[in-house]
VOLUM-670432 format. One record per residue: residue in three letters; z, x, y of N, C-alpha, C in turn. Coordinates in steps of 0.05 Angstrom, whole numbers, padded with zeros to 5 digits, always signed. Example, Ala and Ser with C-alpha at 12.3 -4.5 7.8 and 13.67 -1.06 7.14 Angstrom:
<rs>
ALA+00156+00264-00114+00156+00246-00090+00156+00264-00066
SER+00142+00257-00045+00143+00273-00021+00157+00258+00001
</rs>
This chain:
<rs>
MET+00771+03985+02551+00786+03970+02561+00762+03947+02583
LYS+00742+03952+02590+00717+03935+02603+00701+03922+02585
ARG+00705+03938+02556+00689+03922+02545+00699+03902+02534
ASN+00731+03897+02532+00750+03880+02514+00742+03858+02538
PHE+00742+03863+02569+00741+03847+02584+00716+03829+02586
ILE+00699+03839+02575+00668+03829+02580+00670+03817+02556
VAL+00681+03823+02535+00681+03805+02502+00695+03781+02514
LEU+00711+03783+02526+00732+03752+02532+00715+03735+02544
CYS+00701+03747+02570+00683+03735+02580+00668+03713+02567
VAL+00652+03724+02550+00631+03713+02531+00646+03694+02521
LEU+00671+03702+02499+00688+03678+02488+00691+03655+02505
ILE+00701+03659+02533+00711+03640+02550+00683+03617+02551
SER+00667+03632+02549+00643+03624+02561+00630+03606+02537
LEU+00637+03614+02514+00618+03607+02486+00632+03583+02487
PHE+00666+03583+02487+00682+03553+02479+00691+03533+02493
LEU+00676+03533+02520+00685+03515+02542+00662+03486+02541
PHE+00653+03487+02527+00637+03464+02529+00645+03441+02513
ALA+00637+03417+02517+00639+03392+02504+00616+03382+02502
PRO+00604+03359+02490+00575+03350+02481+00569+03344+02509
ALA+00547+03365+02509+00528+03348+02541+00508+03332+02542
TRP+00509+03318+02556+00493+03294+02565+00470+03300+02585
ALA+00443+03289+02576+00428+03291+02589+00434+03295+02628
GLY+00419+03308+02641+00427+03309+02674+00423+03337+02686
ALA+00425+03341+02703+00425+03366+02711+00444+03387+02703
PRO+00434+03413+02692+00449+03427+02679+00470+03436+02680
LEU+00466+03450+02711+00490+03461+02730+00520+03446+02725
ASP+00502+03416+02737+00529+03398+02727+00547+03391+02703
THR+00524+03395+02686+00531+03394+02659+00559+03412+02647
VAL+00543+03429+02652+00558+03462+02647+00582+03457+02665
GLN+00585+03456+02690+00617+03455+02705+00634+03435+02697
LEU+00621+03410+02689+00644+03381+02674+00649+03388+02652
ASN+00639+03410+02629+00650+03415+02607+00655+03436+02604
VAL+00657+03464+02627+00673+03486+02624+00701+03475+02635
ASN+00705+03457+02650+00726+03449+02663+00742+03429+02637
ARG+00723+03417+02624+00747+03409+02603+00758+03426+02590
GLY+00740+03450+02581+00753+03462+02558+00775+03481+02574
LEU+00776+03494+02609+00788+03504+02622+00816+03487+02620
GLU+00821+03459+02619+00832+03439+02620+00852+03441+02592
VAL+00840+03453+02568+00866+03460+02541+00873+03481+02539
LEU+00859+03503+02560+00876+03532+02559+00900+03526+02586
ARG+00899+03516+02596+00919+03499+02611+00940+03489+02612
ASP+00942+03475+02595+00953+03452+02586+00978+03465+02577
PRO+01002+03455+02602+01029+03462+02589+01045+03460+02564
LYS+01023+03431+02554+01045+03431+02531+01027+03455+02508
LEU+01010+03464+02501+00999+03477+02489+01002+03512+02500
LYS+01025+03519+02513+01032+03543+02524+01048+03558+02497
ALA+01059+03539+02486+01081+03551+02466+01064+03565+02441
GLU+01078+03588+02438+01069+03603+02406+01062+03579+02378
SER+01081+03553+02384+01074+03544+02352+01054+03521+02368
ALA+01042+03522+02387+01022+03494+02392+01004+03520+02397
LYS+00998+03537+02384+00976+03555+02379+00957+03543+02367
GLU+00964+03526+02344+00945+03521+02333+00929+03496+02335
VAL+00948+03474+02347+00936+03460+02363+00913+03461+02383
LYS+00923+03478+02392+00897+03493+02415+00876+03499+02402
LYS+00874+03518+02376+00855+03531+02363+00842+03505+02354
GLU+00848+03479+02348+00835+03459+02343+00822+03456+02359
LYS+00831+03442+02380+00819+03426+02405+00789+03449+02415
LEU+00802+03463+02417+00778+03495+02426+00760+03491+02399
ARG+00761+03479+02371+00735+03493+02356+00723+03465+02362
LEU+00743+03443+02357+00725+03409+02370+00711+03414+02384
ILE+00714+03436+02414+00688+03432+02442+00673+03449+02419
TYR+00674+03473+02405+00662+03482+02394+00638+03479+02382
ASN+00647+03456+02362+00628+03452+02345+00604+03431+02362
ASN+00612+03429+02388+00593+03412+02409+00572+03426+02422
LEU+00589+03453+02423+00580+03479+02442+00544+03477+02441
PHE+00536+03491+02408+00512+03498+02410+00498+03483+02399
ASP+00472+03486+02401+00448+03481+02371+00442+03498+02357
ASP+00464+03505+02332+00473+03516+02317+00451+03529+02301
ILE+00431+03510+02298+00407+03512+02288+00388+03529+02304
GLU+00384+03523+02328+00374+03540+02355+00381+03567+02351
LEU+00405+03562+02354+00422+03592+02355+00417+03611+02325
GLY+00419+03602+02315+00399+03619+02290+00372+03624+02290
LYS+00365+03600+02292+00334+03619+02291+00330+03643+02315
ARG+00337+03631+02341+00335+03654+02360+00337+03681+02357
THR+00364+03686+02334+00374+03696+02329+00375+03711+02312
LEU+00357+03705+02291+00343+03716+02269+00319+03727+02275
SER+00306+03705+02299+00274+03710+02306+00264+03711+02290
ARG+00243+03733+02285+00230+03727+02260+00235+03728+02233
ASN+00253+03732+02231+00264+03734+02196+00280+03705+02189
TRP+00279+03686+02204+00284+03659+02202+00269+03656+02183
ASN+00247+03660+02188+00224+03650+02166+00224+03665+02143
ARG+00250+03686+02138+00252+03698+02105+00268+03680+02088
LEU+00281+03663+02106+00307+03651+02091+00291+03624+02078
ASN+00304+03620+02060+00295+03589+02050+00312+03566+02054
THR+00313+03541+02054+00329+03522+02068+00349+03528+02064
ALA+00368+03531+02036+00392+03534+02033+00404+03561+02050
GLU+00386+03581+02045+00399+03603+02052+00398+03597+02095
ARG+00387+03590+02105+00385+03582+02125+00415+03562+02140
GLN+00417+03549+02112+00441+03525+02130+00454+03544+02120
GLU+00469+03567+02103+00491+03575+02092+00493+03603+02116
PHE+00472+03608+02128+00470+03625+02150+00489+03616+02170
VAL+00472+03587+02182+00481+03578+02212+00515+03571+02203
LYS+00523+03568+02180+00557+03554+02172+00569+03588+02186
LEU+00558+03605+02159+00565+03633+02163+00567+03639+02195
PHE+00543+03641+02213+00547+03656+02236+00568+03632+02253
ARG+00571+03611+02256+00585+03602+02270+00616+03602+02261
GLN+00623+03611+02239+00645+03616+02232+00657+03650+02236
VAL+00638+03659+02248+00634+03695+02248+00650+03695+02284
LEU+00627+03679+02300+00626+03670+02326+00668+03668+02321
GLU+00666+03641+02309+00694+03626+02316+00719+03638+02308
LYS+00714+03658+02291+00727+03682+02276+00743+03701+02306
ALA+00718+03717+02315+00714+03738+02330+00722+03734+02355
TYR+00728+03701+02364+00727+03698+02390+00746+03682+02398
VAL+00767+03662+02381+00780+03653+02392+00813+03654+02397
ASP+00821+03682+02386+00849+03693+02396+00846+03701+02419
LYS+00817+03709+02426+00809+03722+02449+00808+03706+02477
ILE+00797+03688+02472+00791+03656+02486+00829+03653+02492
LEU+00845+03647+02479+00870+03638+02486+00880+03659+02505
ASP+00868+03680+02507+00893+03697+02530+00878+03695+02555
TYR+00858+03680+02563+00847+03672+02588+00864+03662+02602
THR+00860+03677+02627+00891+03678+02639+00881+03665+02679
ASP+00868+03651+02676+00866+03630+02695+00845+03643+02724
GLU+00828+03668+02708+00801+03674+02730+00790+03653+02739
LYS+00788+03657+02760+00759+03632+02775+00737+03639+02769
ILE+00718+03610+02762+00691+03610+02755+00686+03592+02771
ILE+00660+03606+02785+00640+03605+02807+00612+03587+02792
PHE+00603+03563+02801+00579+03553+02797+00563+03554+02810
ASP+00536+03581+02810+00517+03589+02822+00504+03562+02828
LYS+00481+03567+02806+00459+03558+02816+00444+03551+02784
GLU+00426+03534+02780+00400+03528+02751+00384+03535+02764
ILE+00373+03552+02736+00340+03565+02739+00328+03544+02720
PRO+00312+03524+02726+00287+03516+02709+00274+03537+02693
LEU+00277+03543+02669+00260+03565+02648+00237+03544+02633
SER+00234+03513+02629+00211+03501+02621+00224+03467+02625
GLU+00206+03454+02619+00213+03419+02622+00244+03426+02598
THR+00249+03434+02585+00275+03426+02566+00287+03446+02567
GLN+00292+03472+02580+00302+03490+02582+00309+03503+02609
ALA+00343+03514+02611+00347+03520+02637+00371+03543+02631
GLU+00378+03558+02650+00391+03579+02652+00416+03569+02680
VAL+00434+03571+02676+00455+03570+02692+00468+03586+02697
GLN+00473+03591+02725+00481+03625+02731+00518+03619+02741
THR+00538+03633+02734+00561+03627+02737+00571+03652+02740
LYS+00598+03656+02751+00611+03686+02755+00635+03677+02747
ILE+00650+03698+02746+00689+03688+02734+00689+03709+02758
VAL+00708+03714+02776+00721+03729+02792+00748+03732+02783
THR+00756+03760+02784+00777+03770+02780+00791+03780+02805
ALA+00817+03790+02804+00822+03809+02823+00809+03832+02834
SER+00794+03835+02810+00783+03864+02825+00750+03865+02825
LYS+00731+03846+02805+00700+03842+02801+00705+03812+02804
GLU+00670+03813+02803+00656+03782+02789+00644+03797+02770
ILE+00635+03774+02750+00628+03783+02732+00603+03758+02723
PRO+00575+03760+02724+00556+03746+02730+00557+03740+02689
ILE+00559+03703+02693+00554+03692+02669+00530+03672+02665
TYR+00505+03679+02648+00492+03661+02655+00487+03643+02618
TYR+00482+03622+02628+00486+03603+02609+00461+03588+02600
ARG+00444+03596+02579+00426+03580+02572+00417+03568+02551
VAL+00409+03538+02570+00415+03511+02554+00393+03500+02542
ILE+00383+03482+02528+00366+03469+02520+00367+03446+02519
LEU+00349+03423+02524+00360+03401+02529+00336+03384+02498
LYS+00350+03369+02486+00341+03367+02462+00353+03341+02455
GLU+00346+03312+02448+00359+03285+02436+00373+03281+02464
GLY+00366+03290+02482+00376+03269+02511+00404+03296+02513
HIS+00408+03313+02502+00438+03328+02501+00427+03353+02511
TRP+00436+03370+02527+00438+03404+02538+00455+03404+02513
LYS+00444+03432+02505+00461+03447+02490+00458+03478+02497
VAL+00487+03495+02490+00477+03525+02505+00465+03538+02476
TYR+00443+03550+02474+00428+03568+02459+00431+03599+02459
ASP+00444+03605+02487+00447+03636+02489+00471+03637+02517
VAL+00491+03655+02519+00499+03665+02546+00505+03695+02539
VAL+00502+03699+02572+00487+03728+02572+00507+03741+02592
VAL+00518+03755+02593+00540+03770+02608+00535+03788+02618
GLU+00536+03804+02643+00527+03828+02658+00506+03837+02643
ASN+00483+03815+02634+00459+03823+02633+00450+03826+02595
VAL+00481+03819+02584+00477+03827+02558+00482+03797+02542
SER+00454+03797+02525+00456+03773+02512+00469+03769+02487
LEU+00481+03750+02483+00494+03739+02452+00476+03741+02432
VAL+00448+03729+02432+00435+03732+02413+00421+03753+02416
LEU+00415+03766+02429+00401+03792+02432+00413+03812+02418
ASN+00441+03808+02426+00462+03837+02413+00467+03826+02377
TYR+00466+03798+02375+00473+03809+02344+00446+03806+02329
ARG+00415+03794+02342+00389+03798+02331+00389+03834+02333
THR+00400+03837+02340+00387+03880+02339+00407+03880+02318
GLN+00438+03870+02307+00450+03879+02286+00441+03866+02259
PHE+00425+03841+02262+00420+03821+02241+00395+03836+02233
ASN+00374+03848+02246+00353+03855+02241+00351+03879+02232
ASP+00377+03897+02241+00377+03915+02217+00383+03918+02193
ILE+00401+03895+02188+00402+03897+02157+00377+03877+02145
LEU+00366+03866+02152+00349+03855+02139+00317+03867+02134
SER+00318+03896+02151+00303+03915+02150+00296+03923+02125
LYS+00326+03934+02118+00321+03949+02090+00336+03923+02074
ASN+00339+03909+02068+00349+03894+02050+00333+03855+02047
PRO+00350+03849+02026+00340+03814+02029+00355+03798+02037
PRO+00347+03775+02047+00363+03753+02063+00394+03759+02051
GLU+00394+03750+02025+00416+03754+02003+00438+03767+02011
HIS+00433+03799+02028+00454+03816+02034+00459+03805+02060
LEU+00450+03805+02075+00456+03787+02103+00485+03771+02100
LEU+00482+03747+02083+00495+03729+02076+00514+03736+02066
GLU+00511+03759+02046+00539+03776+02038+00553+03783+02057
THR+00545+03802+02081+00548+03814+02094+00571+03788+02107
LEU+00558+03767+02114+00575+03755+02130+00595+03734+02129
ARG+00593+03733+02087+00609+03720+02078+00627+03737+02071
GLU+00629+03765+02078+00653+03789+02074+00668+03791+02101
LYS+00654+03781+02115+00671+03787+02154+00691+03756+02162
VAL+00672+03741+02144+00684+03718+02147+00717+03706+02129
LYS+00716+03725+02117+00741+03737+02089+00761+03753+02104
GLU+00743+03771+02117+00768+03793+02132+00780+03787+02155
GLN+00771+03773+02163+00775+03751+02190+00790+03731+02178
</rs>
């Protein structure tokens, strides 16, 4: 039960961004998380018949959420260099579909938990960590957004919930596959996962 709730929190975090313009990372995160919350709270989208419309709105937000290539590079780490250009492009596309398909239904179950925006911590001239927390009736769950500034836009490249990094979690899984198999095997695994979902 606790694991499902943590996953839900990560998912809410993942999908609640819109395009991020250069400015204070915390302000950018707060503005765009609130835009995502508007979609989830919209009374016109509460009916089951509006589920696909809500998903599409969240999908559009998700499309602007991550620097997909940065996410792919950081997730594969040193194994990124084992993929050729076409394999990298397919990996980025498949990984995004896996994240979306795995998490979108859980995000739709969001039930108005409160989000507090604490502070931002610079990690470098172009990277920062925005620290937030979700407050429920029984506890507070820390969620840290790691963002990078590229071409004038702040984009998320990792989300850390209760000290569990999305990037590191998937990196462990993918490195395990790639330690014994060629890149094509990882791509086939992701293709199958997308089909199953």
